PABA-694308 format. One record per residue: residue in one letter; x, y, z of N, C-alpha, C in turn. Coordinates in steps of 0.05 Angstrom, whole numbers. Each point is the difference from the previous one (the first is absolute). Layout:
BEGIN
R  r    n.c1    n.c2    n.c3   ca.c1   ca.c2   ca.c3    c.c1    c.c2    c.c3
R  A       X       Y       Z       X       Y       Z       X       Y       Z
...
END
This chain:
BEGIN
R  r    n.c1    n.c2    n.c3   ca.c1   ca.c2   ca.c3    c.c1    c.c2    c.c3
R  M    -775    -796    5436     -16     -18      29      15     -28       0
R  N      14      11      25      13     -22      16     -14     -24       0
R  R      11     -23      -1      -8     -23       1      18     -23      20
R  T     -11     -20      11      18     -14      14      22     -12     -24
R  P      24     -14      13      22     -18     -25     -27     -18      -1
R  S       4     -13     -23      -9     -24     -19      21     -17      11
R  L     -15     -26       9      18     -23      10      12     -11     -21
R  T     -21       5     -30       2     -25     -30      36      23      -9
R  A     -15      26       1      28      16      -6      24       7       6
R  S      -5     -12      33      28       3      12      14     -23      -9
R  L     -21     -15     -13      23     -28     -14      14       6     -24
R  G      -9      21      -9       7      -1     -31     -27      -2     -18
R  I     -17     -18       9     -30       5     -24     -20      27       8
R  H       1      14     -29     -13      20      -5     -27     -14      -7
R  G     -25      15      12     -23      -2      -7     -18     -12      25
R  W      13     -10       9     -24     -21      14     -17      13      26
R  R      12      16       7      -1      19      33     -32     -12       7
R  D     -24      -5     -14     -23      -8       8      -9     -22       9
R  L      26     -11     -10       0     -39      14      16      -8      25
R  D      20      27      -1       8       2      28     -11      -9      33
R  A     -24       2       7     -17     -10      16       1     -35      -1
R  L      -6      -5     -25     -13     -24     -11      20     -18       4
R  L      25       9     -20      21     -19       5      17      -4      36
R  L      -6      22      19      10      -5      21     -16     -18      13
R  A     -26       5      -4     -19     -15      10       4     -35       1
R  A      13       8     -33       2     -45       2      19       0      11
R  L      31      19      -6      22     -12      11     -12      -7      36
R  S     -16      18      18       3      -2      29     -18     -35       5
R  L     -16       0     -26     -12     -33      11      16     -26     -12
R  E      24       8     -24       6     -10      -8     -23     -17     -21
R  A     -12      11     -14     -23     -14     -13       6      19     -28
R  P      -5     -40     -24      18      -1     -18     -23      33     -24
R  V      13      10     -18       2      18     -10     -11     -15     -35
R  L     -17      12      -8      -3      -7     -32       4      35     -15
R  L      23       2     -14       5      22     -34     -14      -3     -19
R  V     -13      13      -1     -22      -4     -20      18      34     -21
R  G       5      -8     -24       8      27     -20       9      -8     -22
R  A      10      22     -13       7      -5     -28      39       0      13
R  H       7     -12     -21      27       0     -12      13      20       7
R  G      25       2      17      14      18       3      -7      24      32
R  T     -21      -7      12      -8      12       9       8       8      30
R  A      30     -17       2      19      -1      26     -15     -28      23
R  K      -8     -16      -9     -13     -11      17      15     -23      12
R  T      14      -6     -31      31     -19      25      19       7       9
R  L       7      27      -4      11      20       6      -6      12      36
R  L     -23      -5       0     -13      14      34       7     -16      11
R  A      -2     -30     -12      -1     -18      27      28     -11       0
R  E      19       9     -20      27       1      10      16      16      13
R  R      -6      25      -3       1      22      22     -17      -4      33
R  V     -17      -5      -1     -18     -13      34      15     -21       4
R  A      10     -32     -10      13     -13      17      32       6      -2
R  G       5      20      -5      34      15      13      -4      20      21
R  A     -21      23      -5      -3      10      16      -6      -9      32
R  L     -16     -34      -9      -1      -8      26      27     -28      15
R  R      11       6     -20      22     -17       5      -4     -32      -3
R  L     -14     -10     -21      -8     -24      -5       5     -18     -15
R  E       0     -25      -9      13     -19     -16     -28       5      -8
R  F      12       0     -29     -18      13     -28       3     -26     -12
R  R     -25      -2     -17       3     -28     -31     -24      11     -10
R  H       9       7     -26     -12       1     -23      -2     -19     -19
R  Y     -34      -1       0      -2     -21     -19     -21       3     -27
R  N      14     -14     -27     -22      13     -16      -7     -20      -5
R  A     -25      -9       5     -28     -12       0      -4     -18     -27
R  S      -4      17     -19       2      -1     -22      34     -31     -16
R  L       7       0      24      26     -28     -17      -3      -8      37
R  L      -8       2       9       4     -12      26      -5     -40      -1
R  N      27      -5      17     -11     -26      -3      -3     -14      35
R  Y     -24     -10       1      10     -17      39      25       1       8
R  D      15     -10     -17      33     -23       0       7      38      18
R  D      -7      21     -13      15      19      -6      -2      19      39
R  L     -20      -7       8     -11      -2      24       8      -7      17
R  V      -1     -24       2      11     -20      22      28     -10      -5
R  G      13      -2     -22      21     -13       0      -3     -22     -16
R  I      16     -24       1      -5     -24     -13       0     -22      22
R  P     -20     -16       3      -8     -15      26      21     -29     -16
R  M       9       1      25      28     -37       7     -10     -13      19
R  P       3     -22      -2       1     -27      21      31      15      12
R  S     -20      -5      34      25      13      23      16     -36       3
R  A      20       4      25       9     -28      -5     -25     -15      25
R  K     -16      10      15     -19     -16       7     -23      -2     -12
R  G      -3       8     -29     -23     -16     -14     -23      24      -2
R  A      -1      23      17     -22      18     -16      17      10     -23
R  L     -19      30      -8       0      17     -22       9      22      20
R  E      26      15      -6       6      23       3       4      14     -32
R  F      -4      27       7       1      16     -21      30      24      10
R  V      17     -14     -35      27      19     -10      -9      28      -5
R  S      -6      29      22      -1       9     -10      26      13     -16
R  S      -6      20     -16      19      34     -11       6      25      14
R  P       6      11     -15       1      28       9     -35      19      -1
R  G      -9     -14     -24     -18      20       0     -31     -20       1
R  S       5     -22      24     -23     -16       3      -7      19      21
R  I     -32     -16      14     -13      21      18      10       3      34
R  W      14     -29       0       0       5      34      23      16      11
R  G      13       7      -3       6      29      20      -9      24     -10
R  A     -21       4     -27     -12      23       0     -10      13      35
R  E      -2      29      -7     -17      16      16     -18      16     -13
R  F       2       9     -35     -22      22     -14       3     -24     -21
R  A     -23     -16      -8      -5     -14     -30      -8      28     -13
R  F       5       4     -25     -18      10     -21      -7     -18     -36
R  F     -19       1      10     -11     -21     -30      -4      13     -21
R  D      15      14      -8      -6      10     -31     -25     -12     -22
R  E      -5      18     -18     -21     -15     -20     -12     -17       3
R  I     -21      -7      23      -8     -21       6     -22      -3     -13
R  S      -9      17     -13     -25      -3     -21      10     -18     -14
R  R      26       0     -13       7     -26     -27       3     -19      25
R  C       4       0      21      15     -36      16     -21     -20     -18
R  R       7     -23      -2     -12     -29      -7     -23      -2      28
R  P     -21     -10      -7     -25     -14      16       7     -15      26
R  D      15     -10      -6      13     -23      14      22      13      19
R  L      10      14      -5      11      11      15      -5      23      16
R  Q     -23      16     -17     -16      19      26     -19     -12      24
R  N      -4     -37     -11      -4      -9      20       9      -3      27
R  K      24      -4      -1      24      -6       3      19      23      26
R  L     -19      24      -8      13      32      14     -25       8      20
R  F     -21     -12       2     -28       8      17      17      -6      32
R  P      13     -28      -2       8      -2      32      23      23       6
R  L      20      -4     -25      17      16       8       1      38      13
R  V     -28       8     -22      -8      29       8      -8      10      23
R  H     -29     -28       5     -14       3      16       9      -7      26
R  E       9     -21       6      13     -19      28      37      -4       4
R  R      15      14     -13      26      -6      -4       5     -20       3
R  R     -11     -14     -15      11     -23      -4       8     -20     -29
R  V       8     -21       5      18      -7     -39       8     -17       5
R  A     -21     -31     -11       9     -29       1      -8      -8      23
R  G     -16      16      18     -18     -14      32      25      12       9
R  V      21      25       5      22      -7      11     -10      34      12
R  D       2       8      24      -2      25       3      27      18      -5
R  L      -7      22      -6      27      27      -8      -3      19      23
R  P       9      -6      25       1      11      28      24      33     -10
R  L      19       4     -22      16      23     -10     -25      17     -21
R  L     -10     -10     -15     -21      24     -17     -20       9      18
R  R       4      23      -3     -18      27       4     -19       9     -24
R  H       6       5     -20     -10      11     -23      -4     -15     -22
R  R     -25       5      -8      -8     -28     -30      -9      25     -11
R  W       9      16     -21      -5      18     -26      -6      -8     -27
R  A     -15       9     -20      -4     -20     -23     -10      39     -11
R  A       3      -6     -31       3      21     -28     -17     -18     -18
R  M      -9      20     -15     -15     -16     -27      -9      24     -11
R  N      -5      -7     -29     -15      27     -14     -26     -13       1
R  P     -14      31     -11     -34      -3      -1      -4     -30     -16
R  P     -21     -12      12      -5     -23     -19       2      -2     -18
R  C      -5      -8     -24     -15       1     -19     -38       3      -9
R  G       6      20     -12     -35      -4      -5     -12      27      25
R  S      18      13       4       2      23      21     -17      24     -17
R  S     -25       1      12     -19      27      -6      19      25      10
R  E      27       4      21      -1      26      -1      26      14     -17
R  A       4     -24     -17      14       6     -21       1      30     -24
R  E       4      19       4      -7      20     -27      17      10     -22
R  P     -13       8     -20      19      -2     -13      36      13      -8
R  G      10     -18     -15      37      -3       4       1     -11      24
R  D     -15     -12      12      11     -19      26      16     -28      -6
R  Q       8     -11      11      19     -29      -3     -16     -13       9
R  M     -16     -21     -28      -7     -31      -1      14     -18      15
R  Y      -1     -13      18      18     -18      21     -12     -31     -23
R  L       3     -13     -12     -12     -25     -13       5     -17      17
R  G      30       3      14      -1     -25      21       6      -1      25
R  S     -17      23       2      -6      -1      32     -30     -13      11
R  E      -5     -14      14     -36      -7      -2      -2      -1      24
R  E     -35      -1      14       0       1      14      10     -23      30
R  L       4       8      12       5     -11      30     -21     -11      13
R  D       9     -31      10     -12     -16       9     -21       6      27
R  P     -30       6      -6     -12      19      31      11     -12      21
R  A       9     -33       1       4       2      33      33       6      11
R  L      16       4     -25      20      20      -3       1      28      11
R  V     -13      12     -16      -5      31      -4      -7      -2      31
R  D     -17     -21       9     -16       1      28      31      16      29
R  R       5     -17     -11      32      -3      23      16      25      -4
R  F      -6      24      -9      20      24       5     -27      20      10
R  P       6      10      17     -15      14      15      -1      34     -12
R  F      18       7     -11      13      30     -12       8     -12     -35
R  I     -22      10     -16      -3       8     -40      14      20       3
R  L       7       9      -8       3      31       0       7       0     -34
R  S      -5      22     -11       5       8     -27      30      28       2
R  A      22     -18     -16      12      27      -3       9      26     -17
R  P       0      22       7      -5       7     -13      15       8     -30
R  G     -13       8     -14       7       6     -21      21      22     -13
R  W       3       3     -29      18      37     -11     -40      18      13
R  R      -9     -12      -6     -30      23       4      -1       8      18
R  D       4     -19      28      -9       7      22      14      14      15
R  L      29       5      -9      28      16       6      -8      32       0
R  T       6      10      22       2      38      -2      27       4     -20
R  R     -10      18      -8      32      14      -9      22      -8      15
R  E      -8      13      34      32      -7      13       6     -14       0
R  D     -18     -40      -1      15     -25       3       9      -6     -30
R  R     -16      13     -20      17       3     -23      24       0      -5
R  L      -2      28      11      42      11      -6       4     -13      18
R  A       6     -11      35       5     -10       7       6     -33     -12
R  L     -14      -4     -11       3     -38      -8      18      10     -23
R  V       4      12     -12      16      16     -25      29       3       3
R  C       4      15      17      15      14       2      24     -20      27
R  S     -16     -22      17      14     -28       8       6      19      30
R  A     -12      24       5      -7      16      27       5     -14      22
R  A      15      13      20      16     -27      19     -20       9      29
R  P      -7     -30      13     -20      -5      17       2      24      12
R  E     -38       0      11      -5      24      13      14      -4      38
R  P       3      20       9       9     -14      26     -24      -2      14
R  G      10     -16      16     -29      -3      26       8     -32      15
R  A     -27      -1      24       7     -22      23      -3     -27     -18
R  P      20     -16       5      17     -19      -7     -30     -20      -1
R  L      -7     -19     -18     -20     -13      -9       8     -16      23
R  A      14     -13       7       2     -29      28     -13      31      30
R  S       1      24      -5      -6       9      31     -27       3     -10
R  F     -12      10     -20     -35      -3       3     -19     -27       6
R  L      18     -29     -19      -4     -10      14      -2      -6      28
R  G      22      -6       4      -7       0      45     -23      13       7
R  M      -6      33      -8     -12      14       9     -29     -15      -8
R  C      -4     -16     -24     -25       1      -1     -18     -27      13
R  L      34     -25       9     -10     -23       8      -2      12      29
R  Q      10      22      14     -11       5      38     -29      10      -3
R  L      -9      15     -30     -21      11       4     -32     -21      -2
R  Q       4     -20      -9     -14     -14     -21     -28     -14      28
R  E      20     -10      14     -25     -17      22     -20      27      11
R  R      15      23       2     -21      26      14     -18      -3     -13
R  I       9      15     -30     -18      10     -22     -12     -13       7
R  G      -1     -25     -10     -21     -22      -2     -17      -6      18
R  A      -5      10      26     -13      -6      29     -16      36      -4
R  E      13      10     -16     -24      25       1     -19      -7     -24
R  L      12     -18     -17     -21       5     -27     -25     -20       9
R  G      21     -24      20     -13     -12      21     -33     -19     -16
R  D     -22      -2       7     -20     -14     -20     -23      22     -17
R  R      14      11      -6     -13      30     -22      14     -18     -30
R  L      29      -3       6       2     -11     -25      -2     -39      -3
R  A      -6     -13      13      -9     -23     -10     -20       2       0
R  E     -22      19       3     -32       2     -11       3      11     -33
R  Y      22      17      -5       0      20     -12      12     -32     -24
R  V       4      -8       6      18     -28     -22     -28     -16     -11
R  V     -11      -2      24     -18     -22      -8     -24      21     -19
R  Q       5      23      10     -33       5     -20      13       8     -27
R  L      38       7      -5       8      13     -25      -4     -29     -16
R  L      10     -32      12     -10     -20     -25     -28      -3      -2
R  D     -19      -4      15     -24       9      -9     -10      25     -24
R  N       9      15       6      -1      32     -16      21     -18     -31
R  L      13     -14      -2      21      -6     -22     -14      -8      -7
R  Q     -13     -35      13     -14     -16     -17     -31      16      -3
R  A      -6       8       3     -34      11     -11      25      18     -25
R  A       9       8      -3      14      19     -25      19     -23     -31
R  S       7     -24      17      -5     -24     -12      42       6     -10
R  I       6       9      35      30      -4       0       5     -30      31
R  P      -9     -20      -9       8     -16      28      23       5       4
R  Q       3      -9      35      20       0      -5       1     -36      29
R  S      24       1       2       5     -36      10       2      23      27
R  P      -7     -35      24       2       7      22      38      12      17
R  R       4     -14     -13      37       7       2       0      33      -7
R  R     -16       8     -18       0      24      -7     -12      26      17
R  A     -17     -11      21     -12      11      18      27       2      31
R  R       8     -21      -3      21       0      18      22      22       0
R  M      15       2     -24      26      14     -11     -20      26       0
R  L     -20      13      -8      -6      23      -5      -2      11      39
R  H      -9     -20      15      -1      27      21      37      -7      20
R  Q      12     -12     -15      30      -7       8      11      27     -17
R  T      -6       7     -33      15      18      -3     -11      28       4
R  A     -26      -2       0      -8      24       6       8      12      29
R  V      12     -14      23      13      16      24      30       9     -10
R  A       9     -21     -20      31       9       0      -6      23     -25
R  V     -16      -4     -17       6      34     -24     -14      26      30
R  H       2      -3      11     -27      19      20      38       3      16
R  V      14     -15       5      20       5      19      22      16     -23
R  A       7     -12     -18      14       9     -23      -3      31      -8
R  R     -20      14      -6     -11      22      -9       3      11      30
R  L     -13      -2      29       3       7      23      33      16      -5
R  L      15     -16       2      25      -1      -6      22      17     -17
R  L     -15       1     -23      13      11     -29     -16      20       2
R  Q     -23      19       7     -14      18      -6     -14      10      25
R  G       8      -5      17      -7      11      30     -26      -4      10
R  D      -7       9      20     -27      -6      21     -19       8      -1
R  R      -7      18     -34     -28       6     -13     -16     -17     -11
R  V      27     -28      -5     -15     -14     -20     -32     -18       9
R  E     -17       3     -17     -26     -10      17       8     -40     -11
R  A     -20     -13      27       2     -31     -11     -19       0     -34
R  G      -8       5       3     -28       0     -31      17      -8     -20
R  G      17      27       4      18      10     -38      19     -23       6
R  S      13     -11      25      12     -25      -7     -13     -28      -5
R  V     -15       2       9     -14     -31       3      -7      -3     -33
R  E     -11      24     -11      -9       7     -29      26     -22     -18
R  Q      29      11      10      23       0     -15      -3     -27       5
R  A       1     -13      13       5     -29       5     -18     -24      -3
R  V     -24       8     -20     -22      -8     -13       6       4     -31
R  V      12      32      -9      -2      -2     -25      25     -12      -7
R  H      21      -4      18      18     -14     -15      10     -27      13
R  G     -17      -9       8     -10     -23      13     -15     -34     -15
R  L     -11      17     -17     -15     -26     -13       9     -14     -16
R  P      -9     -32      -9      19     -16     -22      -4      10     -21
R  Q     -35      11      -9      -8       4     -27      27      27     -13
R  N       8      12      15      16      17      -4      21     -11     -25
R  A       7     -20      -5      29     -15     -16     -20     -12     -14
R  S     -31       6      -5     -11     -19     -21       0      14     -20
R  P     -13      -8     -31       0      19     -22     -20      18       1
R  E     -17       0      17     -24      12       3      -1      19      36
R  P      21      17       6      -5       3      26     -26      11       5
R  P      -8      -1      30     -20       6       8      -9      36      -3
R  S     -20       9       1       1      37     -17       2       9      34
R  A      23      18       1       5      17      27     -21      17      20
R  L     -32       2     -23     -10      11      13     -14     -21      17
R  K      -6     -27     -15     -22     -18      26      14      -6      13
R  V      26       1       1      20      -6      32      -3      13      15
R  R       3      27      -8      -8      30      15     -14      -6      23
R  A     -36      -1     -28     -14       0      18     -15     -13      17
R  A      18     -35      -7     -11     -19      19      18      11      30
R  H      31      10      -4      14       7      25     -18      27      13
R  Q      -3      14     -16     -15      27       7     -25      -5      34
R  Q     -21     -22     -19     -26     -11       7      16     -13      19
R  A       8     -12       6       9     -15      18      22       1      34
R  W       6      21      -7      19      19      21     -19      11      11
R  K     -21      14     -16     -18      19      17     -17     -19      18
R  L     -11     -17     -17      -7     -16      23       7     -12      23
R  S      26     -16       2      12      -7      13       3      30      35
R  G       3      11     -13      -2      30      31     -24       8      -1
R  L     -19      -9      -7     -30       8      10     -14     -14      24
R  D      -8      14       9     -21     -17      39     -11     -18     -13
R  R       0     -22      12     -20     -22     -16     -24       2      -7
R  A      -9      18      20     -39      21       1      -1      14     -19
R  D      18      12     -11       4      19     -25     -16     -15     -24
R  P     -22      23      -2     -19     -12     -28      19     -19     -23
R  W      22      28      -6      21      -3     -22      17     -29      -4
R  R       1     -24      27      16     -13       1     -20     -23     -12
R  K     -22       1       3     -27     -26      -8       1      14     -33
R  V       3      16     -10       5       5     -40      21      -4      -2
R  L      19      16      11      22     -11      -1      17     -27     -12
R  A     -11     -23      21       0     -15      -3     -12     -22     -23
R  E     -15       8      -9     -17     -10     -24      18       3     -26
R  V      14     -22      -9      17       6     -12      -9      11     -40
R  D     -28      -7      -1      -1       6     -28     -25      27      14
R  P      20      18     -31      -8      22       0     -27      14       1
R  L     -21     -11     -14     -29      -2      -2      -9      -6      20
R  R       2     -25       8     -12       1      28       7      21      25
R  R      23       6       8       2      17       9     -18      31       3
R  V     -10       6     -21     -15      25     -10     -22     -16      12
R  V      -8     -15     -15     -30     -15      29       5       1      18
R  L      20     -13      17      -4       5      25       3      16      16
R  A      12      30     -18       1      20      10     -27      20       0
R  E      -2      -4     -20     -31      15      -2     -20     -19      24
R  R      -7     -30       4     -11      -3      30       7       3      20
R  L      29      13       4       6       5      28       4      28      -6
R  D     -22      19     -13      -6      26     -10      25      17      18
R  F      24      -7     -28      25      26       0     -14      18     -12
R  C      17      27       7     -15      14     -10       8      12     -37
R  D      -9      15     -11      -1      -3     -29      27       1     -15
R  S      23      22      17      16       7      -8      28     -30      -3
R  D      -6     -12      28       5     -37       5     -14     -23     -23
R  L     -17       4      -4      -4     -14     -24       4      15     -27
R  S       3      14      -3       4       9     -24      28      -8     -15
R  R      18       9      20      29     -16      15       2     -35     -13
R  L     -16     -14      10       5     -12      -9     -20     -11     -16
R  V     -17       5     -14      -2      -3     -32      11       9     -27
R  L      17      24      16      28       2     -17      24     -16     -13
R  Q      -1     -18      37      23     -21     -10     -12     -21     -11
R  A     -31      -3      11     -10     -27     -20       0       6     -23
R  L       0      21     -21       5       3     -21      39       1     -15
R  A      10       4      25      17       1     -11      22     -29       1
R  S     -15     -18      16       7     -29      -4     -13     -15     -23
R  V     -24       7     -16      -7      -9     -21      14       3     -21
R  D       9     -26     -20      28      10     -20     -18       8     -24
R  T     -26      -9     -11     -12       0     -23     -20      23      -9
R  E       2      13     -24     -16      27      -3     -34     -13       4
R  P      -8     -16     -17     -31     -24      15       0      -1      28
R  D      16     -15      11       1     -11      34       5      33      14
R  R       4      25     -13       5      20      25     -35      10      -8
R  I      -8       0     -26     -25      14     -14     -28     -12      18
R  A       0     -26       7     -11     -24      15      -6       6      26
R  L      33      12      16       2       3      20     -15      25      13
R  S       9      17     -24     -15      33      12     -24       0     -11
R  T     -21     -14     -22     -24      -8       4      -4      -5      37
R  A       0     -27      -1      -9       4      27       4      22      25
R  V      18      10      -6       2      20      26     -13      16      -4
R  Y      -5      12     -17     -10      22     -17     -43      -6      -1
R  A       3     -25      -1     -32     -13       1     -16       4      38
R  R      24      -8      13      -4      -4      34       3      32       2
R  Y      20      15      -2      11      20      23     -10      23     -22
R  G      -9       0     -25     -16      33      -9     -20      11      13
R  S     -17      -5       7     -21       5      23      -2       3      32
R  R      33     -11       4      -7      -9      26      16      13      15
R  R      32      -1      -9      29      15      17      10      23     -15
R  D       7      16      11      13      27     -10      31      -6      -6
R  L       4     -14     -17      35       0     -11       8      19      -2
R  T      33      -5       7       6      23     -10      10       9     -31
R  P       4      15      -8      -1      16     -26      16     -21     -17
R  A      29      -3      17      16     -16     -12      -1     -28     -10
R  A     -25     -11      19     -14     -29      -2     -17      -4     -21
R  W     -27      32       1     -14      -5     -24      12      -1     -28
R  E      14      26      -3      13       9     -21      11     -30     -10
R  T      24     -20      16      11     -20     -13     -24     -21      -7
R  L     -22      -4      11     -22     -11     -10     -18       6     -14
R  C      -8      27      -8      -7       5     -22      11      -1     -29
R  Q      31      -7       1      14      -3     -20      -5     -20     -13
R  Y       1     -25      23     -13     -36     -15     -32      -5      -8
R  V     -21      15      15     -24       3      -6     -16       8     -23
R  R      17      22      -8     -10      16     -13     -12     -12     -24
R  R      14     -17     -17      -6     -20     -19     -24      -9       4
R  L     -15       2      26     -18     -19      12     -27      15      -6
R  F       0      26      16     -14      16      16     -14      23     -24
R  E      16       9      -9      14      16     -20     -22      -2     -24
R  P     -39      15      -4      -3      -8     -23      16       3     -30
R  R      -7     -14     -21      13       7     -23     -15      -8     -21
R  D       3       7     -22     -13     -13     -33      28      -6     -16
R  R       1     -32      -2      25      -2     -10     -10     -26     -27
R  R      25       4     -14      -6     -15     -35      27      -5       4
R  Q       1     -21     -18      24     -11      -5       8     -21     -21
R  M       6       6     -33      -5     -20     -14      27     -21       0
R  V     -20     -32       5      14     -18      -1      12     -17     -16
R  G      17     -14     -14      -4      -4     -19      10     -38       0
R  P      14     -21     -12       6     -25       3      22      -1      13
R  G       4     -12      14      23      -1      32      -2      -6      23
R  P      21      -4      12      -8      -2      32     -19      17       7
R  V      -3      29      -9     -23      23      15     -14     -22       1
R  L     -16      -1     -27     -36      -8       0       8     -31       0
R  E      26      -6      19     -19     -40       8       3       8      26
R  L      13      26      12      -6       3      34     -27      16       2
R  W      -9      16     -18     -26      13       1     -19     -22      -2
R  H       6     -24     -15     -25     -23       6      -8     -11      22
R  D      29      -3       7       9      -8      21     -25       7      28
R  L       5      32      -7      -3       6      31     -33      12      -7
R  E      -8      -1     -27     -25      12      -7     -21     -29       7
R  R      13     -28      -1      -8     -26       5      -6       3      32
R  H      22       6      24      -7       8      24     -16       9       6
R  L      -2      24      -7     -26      27       3     -22     -15      -5
R  A       3      -6     -21     -34     -20      -8     -11      -3      28
R  S      20     -25      -1     -11     -26      21      -6      18      25
R  Q      -2      24      13       7       9      20     -21      19       5
R  G     -16       5      21     -13      29       7      12      31      -4
R  A     -26      10      10      10      20       2     -14      25      17
R  D      -9     -17      24     -22       9      14       7       8      18
R  S      22     -15      22      14      19      19      10       3       0
R  T      18      26      20      24      10     -10      23     -11      -8
R  R       0     -27      27      30     -16      -5      -3      -5     -27
R  Q     -25      -7     -12       8      -9     -35       7      26     -18
R  R      -8      19      12       0      27     -19      42       0       7
R  L       4      -1      17      26       6      11      18     -14     -18
R  E      -9     -25       0      19     -19     -16      -3       1     -31
R  R     -27       8     -16       9      11     -20       9      25      -6
R  N      -4      20      20      13      23     -16      41      -5      10
R  F       0     -25      10      28      -4       7       6      -8     -25
R  L      -8     -24      -4       6     -10     -27       7      18     -29
R  L     -27      16      -6       4      14     -20      13      20      -1
R  A       7      16      31      21      22       6      29     -15     -21
R  G      12     -23      14      20     -11     -11       4     -10     -22
R  F     -23      -7     -22       5       2     -21       3      24     -24
R  P      19      -6     -14      25     -26       2      27      -1      10
R  D       2      24       3      34       7      -3       2     -28      40
R  L     -13       5      18       8     -15      24      -4     -33      -7
R  W     -22      -6     -16     -14     -32      -3      37      -6     -16
R  L       3       4     -18      25       3     -19      29     -15       9
R  R       1      16      24      22      -6      24     -11     -19      27
R  W     -24       3       3       1     -17      26     -32     -17      -5
R  S       7     -15       5     -30     -18       5     -22       9      11
R  W     -33      12     -10     -17      11      11     -10     -28      14
R  R       7     -15      -7     -18     -30      24      14      15      26
R  D      24     -10       4      19       5      19      -7      31      18
R  A      -3      19     -16      -9      33      18     -32      -2       7
R  L     -13      -8     -18     -27      -5      13       7     -23      22
R  E      11     -18       2      -9     -13      30      22      13      24
R  T      13      14      -3      20      26      12     -16       9      16
R  L     -22      21     -32     -11       9      15     -25      -4      15
R  R     -15     -25      -2     -25     -21      13      16       3      27
R  R      26      -3       5       0      -2      29       3      14       9
R  N      17      22      -6      -1      30      12     -30      15       7
R  L     -19      -7     -15     -25       2       3     -19      -8      24
R  D      13     -28      -1     -10     -23      25      16      24      22
R  L      22       0       9      21       2      19     -13      30       1
R  F      -1      14     -10     -18      30      17     -23       1       8
R  G     -15     -25     -11     -29      -2       9     -15      17     -24
R  V       8       3     -32     -24      11     -18     -12      -7      -1
R  S     -32       5      -7     -12     -25     -11     -14      36      -8
R  E     -11      11       6     -10      33     -10      12      22      -3
R  V      -5      15     -14      19      20      -4     -23      29       0
R  A       5      24      11     -12      23      -4       8      11     -32
R  S     -25       1      -7      10      13     -24       7      31      -7
END
């Protein structure tokens, strides 16, 4: 299969093709880039090659060893009594491309001084008109859950100050060995010659020419999308700053332009916007990066809503950020069974723990069991979780002294204090008994019971047909 030439491969960097559009977008915006990856993944080499291809004055700083004087030079009194900086060949004043390596090992006091340099191109209160690109690199921070067996642990790599990482519109994961194709691995090992293709500077010029037109075409839809996206991310416990909202609006346009140039005019805007979001969240540089599924779900819902007519009922439903309330609203708006089924499955997918999935399935089953003809996929999923509650069974279990017996006595005291006359009370009793002991040894039965009660209230479940 013929593929368009890779920008990064044309620089002799192999395996980075999937990031080409993002890197081109960052260069066109002159936006700061943070590269996160293991040692030896060509992060520094990429920055050096990009600066060389664009013929920019390059400065490389090892942030773990950096002193402020290394950046600005030595302050000396001038003849007029004012302080002037005596610069060295490595100072920032003449730089056009600055690269801060090992930024996660930088001292906290120096990190604070990098804020205005990265975001405002200013140091010691002085503008840096020549400085165009500010890139940084770091190893995955200590404690990262993304580490796999055999991965390196970077004990000296600390999580960045949230205010500093929020200055980077692009947070890109550098591809490691496992991410490379066999073709890329061979090219890397054999030091294969760069692929032929248009120079980076030419693509950059075309990118700048198209951005205003493409931005106008995406227009109000993109602005509405970003607003809804941040609401969705907030609901998914991935909060963003107002600064990030503005950044995502800009980067989405730039990434779409870059993809149009590199991949052709069949590129869909939604895919470009998704790439900008997936690679534009500051949490990507944290020890616990956000779930890719949650981020993509937030994007897809926001993108779909932004393209709907204002009178479309789906618009009202998708504007509700809580997936459970979305189902209730859809029923109120008289959505068809297949659409309601889809929302039910999305709501179940948004729930994290087994008890919470059982609680939600119980409320949905109780509400719609005799009222709606949901799809087989929806019923099968619901039944998978509610079978414990509704399937008659005779169960005997020997319990000896220990945590299981203590748990049983705790449940027994609670059940004895509750009635079993109403359908709600029988549901709650079955829910607690069905989870004993396996679920309640891992999760709090009290918290799960409160979740069940909230869900039953939300879906208006009081009495259920036997």
